[in-house]
C-alpha positions in Angstrom: -76.6 -105.4 -98.5 -80.1 -105.5 -99.9 -82.0 -102.2 -99.9 -85.3 -103.7 -98.7 -86.6 -100.3 -97.5 -86.6 -98.9 -101.0 -89.4 -101.4 -101.7 -91.2 -101.0 -98.4 -95.0 -101.0 -98.5 -97.1 -99.7 -95.7 -100.8 -99.7 -95.2 -102.8 -96.5 -93.8 -111.4 -120.8 -82.5 -113.6 -121.1 -80.1 -111.1 -120.8 -77.2 -113.1 -123.1 -75.0 -112.7 -126.0 -77.4 -109.0 -125.1 -77.7 -108.6 -125.3 -74.0 -110.1 -128.8 -73.9 -107.6 -129.9 -76.5 -104.6 -128.3 -75.0 -103.3 -131.6 -73.7 -103.3 -133.1 -77.2 -101.8 -130.0 -78.6 -99.0 -130.1 -76.2 -98.3 -133.8 -76.8 -98.1 -133.5 -80.6 -96.4 -130.1 -80.8 -92.9 -130.1 -82.3 -90.4 -128.9 -79.7 -87.7 -126.7 -81.2 -84.2 -126.1 -79.9 -83.6 -123.5 -77.2 -81.3 -120.5 -77.5 -78.3 -122.3 -76.1 -76.4 -121.9 -72.8 -77.2 -118.5 -71.3 -75.1 -119.0 -68.2 -72.1 -117.0 -69.4 -73.8 -113.7 -70.0 -73.4 -112.3 -66.5 -76.3 -111.0 -64.3 -79.7 -112.6 -64.1 -80.9 -114.7 -67.0 -84.6 -114.7 -67.7 -86.2 -117.7 -69.4 -88.8 -116.9 -72.1 -90.9 -119.6 -73.7 -91.8 -118.7 -77.3 -94.5 -120.2 -79.6 -93.9 -120.0 -83.4 -96.8 -120.1 -85.9 -96.1 -123.3 -87.9 -95.4 -126.9 -87.3 -92.0 -126.5 -89.0 -89.6 -123.6 -89.5 -90.3 -121.3 -92.5 -88.2 -118.5 -93.9 -89.7 -115.7 -91.9 -88.4 -117.5 -88.8 -84.9 -116.6 -89.9 -84.5 -113.8 -87.3 -85.1 -116.3 -84.5 -82.4 -118.5 -85.9 -80.0 -115.5 -86.1 -80.8 -114.5 -82.5 -79.9 -118.1 -81.3 -76.9 -118.6 -83.5 -75.2 -115.3 -82.8 -76.0 -115.3 -79.0 -78.3 -112.3 -79.2 -80.8 -113.7 -76.8 -78.0 -114.3 -74.4 -76.6 -110.8 -74.8 -80.0 -109.5 -73.8 -80.0 -111.7 -70.7 -82.4 -114.3 -72.1 -82.7 -118.0 -72.6 -85.4 -118.6 -75.2 -87.1 -121.9 -75.8 -89.4 -122.5 -78.8 -92.4 -124.6 -79.7 -93.9 -125.2 -83.2 -97.5 -126.0 -82.4 -99.1 -125.7 -85.9 -100.6 -122.3 -86.6 -101.2 -118.8 -85.2 -104.4 -120.0 -83.5 -102.5 -122.8 -81.9 -99.8 -120.5 -80.8 -102.4 -118.1 -79.2 -103.8 -121.1 -77.3 -100.3 -121.9 -75.9 -99.8 -118.3 -74.7 -103.4 -118.0 -73.5 -103.0 -121.1 -71.3 -99.6 -120.0 -70.1 -97.8 -123.0 -71.7 -95.6 -120.3 -73.3 -95.0 -116.6 -72.6 -94.8 -115.0 -76.0 -95.9 -116.0 -79.5 -95.1 -114.9 -83.1 -98.6 -114.9 -84.7 -100.9 -113.3 -87.2 -102.3 -110.5 -85.1 -105.8 -110.7 -86.8 -106.0 -114.3 -85.5 -105.0 -113.2 -82.1 -107.7 -110.5 -82.1 -110.3 -113.2 -82.6 -109.0 -114.9 -79.4 -108.9 -111.6 -77.5 -112.5 -111.0 -78.3 -113.2 -114.3 -76.5 -111.4 -112.9 -73.4 -108.3 -115.0 -73.9 -105.7 -113.4 -71.6 -103.3 -112.2 -74.3 -102.2 -108.8 -75.5 -100.2 -107.7 -78.5 -96.8 -106.2 -77.6 -95.3 -105.5 -81.0 -96.4 -105.3 -84.7 -93.6 -106.4 -87.1 -95.3 -106.8 -90.5 -96.9 -103.8 -92.0 -98.9 -105.4 -94.8 -101.1 -108.5 -94.6 -99.9 -110.8 -97.3 -102.5 -113.6 -96.7 -104.7 -114.5 -99.6 -105.3 -117.2 -102.1 -102.7 -118.8 -104.3 -103.4 -120.9 -107.5 -101.3 -122.5 -110.2 -100.8 -120.8 -113.5 -103.7 -122.5 -115.3 -106.2 -121.4 -112.7 -107.9 -118.0 -113.2 -107.9 -115.8 -110.1 -108.4 -112.2 -111.0 -111.2 -111.2 -108.6 -113.2 -112.7 -105.7 -115.8 -113.9 -108.3 -113.3 -116.5 -109.6 -113.3 -118.2 -106.2 -116.8 -119.6 -106.7 -116.6 -123.4 -107.3 -113.0 -123.8 -106.0 -111.6 -126.4 -103.6 -109.6 -124.3 -101.1 -107.0 -125.8 -98.8 -107.0 -124.2 -95.4 -105.5 -125.0 -92.0 -107.7 -125.2 -88.9 -106.0 -123.3 -86.1 -104.0 -121.3 -88.6 -104.4 -117.6 -89.4 -105.8 -118.4 -92.8 -108.8 -120.2 -91.3 -109.8 -117.0 -89.6 -109.5 -114.9 -92.7 -111.0 -117.2 -95.3 -114.4 -117.1 -93.7 -114.3 -113.3 -93.4 -113.3 -113.1 -97.0 -116.1 -115.3 -98.2 -118.7 -113.3 -96.2 -117.3 -109.9 -97.3 -117.7 -111.0 -100.9 -121.2 -112.6 -100.5 -119.9 -116.1 -101.4 -121.9 -118.8 -99.7 -120.1 -121.6 -98.0 -121.8 -124.1 -100.3 -120.3 -122.3 -103.3 -116.8 -123.4 -102.4 -115.3 -126.5 -100.8 -113.0 -125.9 -97.8 -110.5 -128.7 -97.5 -108.9 -128.8 -94.0 -105.2 -129.5 -94.3 -102.2 -129.2 -91.9 -100.0 -126.2 -92.6 -97.3 -128.3 -94.3 -99.9 -130.2 -96.3 -101.5 -127.3 -98.2 -98.7 -126.7 -100.7 -98.4 -130.4 -101.7 -102.2 -130.5 -102.1 -102.0 -127.6 -104.5 -99.2 -129.1 -106.5 -100.9 -132.4 -106.9 -104.3 -131.0 -107.8 -106.1 -132.1 -104.7 -107.2 -128.5 -104.3 -107.6 -125.6 -106.7 -106.3 -122.9 -104.3 -104.7 -122.6 -100.9 -105.0 -119.8 -98.4 -102.1 -118.3 -96.6 -99.1 -116.0 -97.5 -99.3 -115.5 -101.2 -95.6 -114.7 -101.7 -94.6 -117.8 -99.8 -96.6 -120.3 -101.9 -95.9 -118.5 -105.2 -92.1 -118.7 -104.6 -92.4 -122.3 -103.4 -94.1 -123.2 -106.6 -91.4 -121.4 -108.6 -88.8 -123.5 -106.7 -90.6 -126.6 -107.9 -90.5 -125.5 -111.5 -94.1 -124.3 -111.7 -95.7 -120.9 -112.0 -98.3 -119.8 -109.4 -100.1 -116.5 -108.7 -102.6 -115.2 -106.3 -104.5 -112.3 -104.7 -104.1 -111.1 -101.2 -107.3 -110.7 -99.1 -106.5 -107.0 -98.9 -106.6 -106.8 -102.7 -110.1 -108.4 -102.4 -111.5 -106.0 -99.8 -110.1 -107.0 -96.4 -107.6 -104.9 -94.5 -106.2 -106.7 -91.6 -103.3 -106.8 -89.2 -100.5 -109.3 -89.9 -97.6 -110.7 -87.9 -96.3 -109.5 -84.6 -95.9 -110.7 -81.0 -98.4 -111.4 -78.3 -97.8 -112.1 -74.7 -99.6 -113.7 -71.8 -101.3 -111.0 -69.7 -99.9 -112.5 -66.4 -96.4 -112.6 -67.9 -96.8 -108.9 -68.9 -97.6 -108.0 -65.3 -94.9 -110.3 -63.8 -91.9 -109.6 -66.1 -92.4 -106.7 -68.5 -88.6 -106.2 -68.6 -88.2 -109.7 -70.1 -90.6 -108.8 -72.9 -88.8 -105.6 -73.6 -85.5 -107.4 -73.7 -87.0 -110.1 -76.0 -88.3 -107.4 -78.4 -84.9 -105.6 -78.4 -83.1 -108.8 -79.2 -85.6 -109.7 -82.0 -85.3 -106.2 -83.5 -81.5 -106.6 -83.6 -81.8 -110.0 -85.2 -84.2 -108.7 -87.8 -81.7 -105.9 -88.6 -79.0 -108.5 -89.1 -81.3 -110.6 -91.3 -82.0 -107.6 -93.5 -78.3 -106.8 -93.8 -77.4 -110.4 -94.8 -80.4 -112.6 -95.6 -78.2 -115.3 -97.1 -76.4 -115.8 -93.8 -79.7 -115.6 -91.9 -81.0 -118.4 -94.2 -77.9 -120.5 -93.5 -78.6 -120.2 -89.8 -82.2 -121.3 -90.3 -81.3 -124.2 -92.6 -79.0 -125.5 -89.9 -81.6 -125.0 -87.2 -84.3 -126.7 -89.2 -82.0 -129.7 -89.9 -82.2 -129.1 -93.6 -86.0 -128.9 -93.8 -85.6 -125.3 -95.0 -83.7 -125.0 -98.3 -81.2 -122.2 -98.8 -82.4 -120.9 -102.2 -86.1 -120.9 -101.4 -85.4 -119.2 -98.0 -83.5 -116.4 -99.7 -86.2 -116.0 -102.3 -88.9 -115.8 -99.7 -87.0 -113.4 -97.5 -86.6 -111.1 -100.5 -90.4 -111.0 -100.7 -91.2 -110.9 -96.9 -88.6 -108.4 -95.6 -90.1 -105.4 -97.5 -93.4 -106.1 -95.7 -91.8 -105.4 -92.3 -91.2 -102.2 -90.5 -87.6 -101.0 -90.7 -86.0 -101.9 -87.4 -84.2 -98.5 -87.6 -87.5 -96.8 -87.6 -88.2 -94.9 -84.4 -91.8 -96.3 -84.4 -90.8 -99.9 -84.9 -93.3 -102.3 -83.3 -96.0 -99.7 -82.7 -99.7 -100.7 -82.9 -102.4 -98.1 -83.5 -106.1 -97.9 -82.4 -107.2 -97.5 -86.0 -105.5 -100.7 -87.2 -107.0 -102.8 -84.4 -110.4 -101.3 -84.7 -110.4 -102.0 -88.5 -109.3 -105.6 -87.9 -111.9 -106.2 -85.3 -114.6 -104.6 -87.5 -113.7 -107.0 -90.3 -113.7 -110.1 -88.0 -117.0 -109.3 -86.3 -118.8 -108.0 -89.4 -117.7 -110.6 -92.0 -116.2 -113.4 -89.8 -117.7 -115.3 -87.0 -115.8 -113.5 -84.2 -117.8 -112.3 -81.3 -117.0 -110.6 -78.0 -116.9 -107.2 -76.4 -113.3 -106.5 -75.6 -112.3 -103.0 -76.7 -109.8 -103.1 -79.5 -107.8 -100.3 -77.8 -107.0 -102.7 -75.0 -105.8 -105.5 -77.3 -102.3 -104.0 -77.6 -99.7 -102.1 -75.7 -96.8 -100.0 -76.9 -95.4 -99.6 -73.5 -93.0 -102.6 -73.7 -91.3 -101.7 -77.0 -87.5 -101.2 -76.8 -86.3 -97.7 -76.8 -83.5 -97.1 -79.4 
């Protein structure tokens, strides 16, 4: 068993346009498998539609594969279906338009949508530290924000990184004409970095650095938090109407995910095998294990009594960054952007 907790670190889109494009989004989204037959669990089975935050599976989706493979959704009275729409912004659109009920997203991206009165609310925070930042190959200097000037930066429209990159540039007084933002799909950023099409890519630094290592190259990076931005990272949001209609389903979902996360921590290799199978081989076993070794210490221990809790301070800080340095606007009170009332009691 890996002792991830010994290494644990803690830290003290225009929606209208997205609505217009929801038909296209729905038609080109990847539909992921559902949780399997839930008819044998006894009692009422609740269906929950879940949006993930990439166009393909990635290693931190392993707990979802575990929940499906081991029947954890079913044990909690759920049948869970998944979509893979592209990025956190795209997932927030799906939940906000009630195409799905719950989404796994970067919560800072969700906060931007909430400021625009998108009917979504955060129901759990899973990742304690925001690992988003810029990743470069070994020969590229990146020691401070000043080194970013002149770079070609790959970023994904609709992804969480597109929200943060603008805020990062503004916070460090870097004009837009001092860098070149290259818009790329989520699964196109890493190849662009490896082939030299861009100098840097935005996103989870640990993910891209370990991906480069798997390809025989060295990469390094800096997180946006290391360069002055403290922001929320991954957790779950739910549609406001769904929260009102079926809060029990959300609590059951969160309890099931918490159990699957615990199993993933106990045996990441087995969790990766489940994800490799679920992804039809798109996720590779070795790289999955490497990336889980780096991601799991960023999460709250599922045995922690406060697992999943959000705080006023974290949300206020995130909104302050988005509105001061980003282009986010809106008047929704950050204290209303989350609820801890649906967290599972354990």
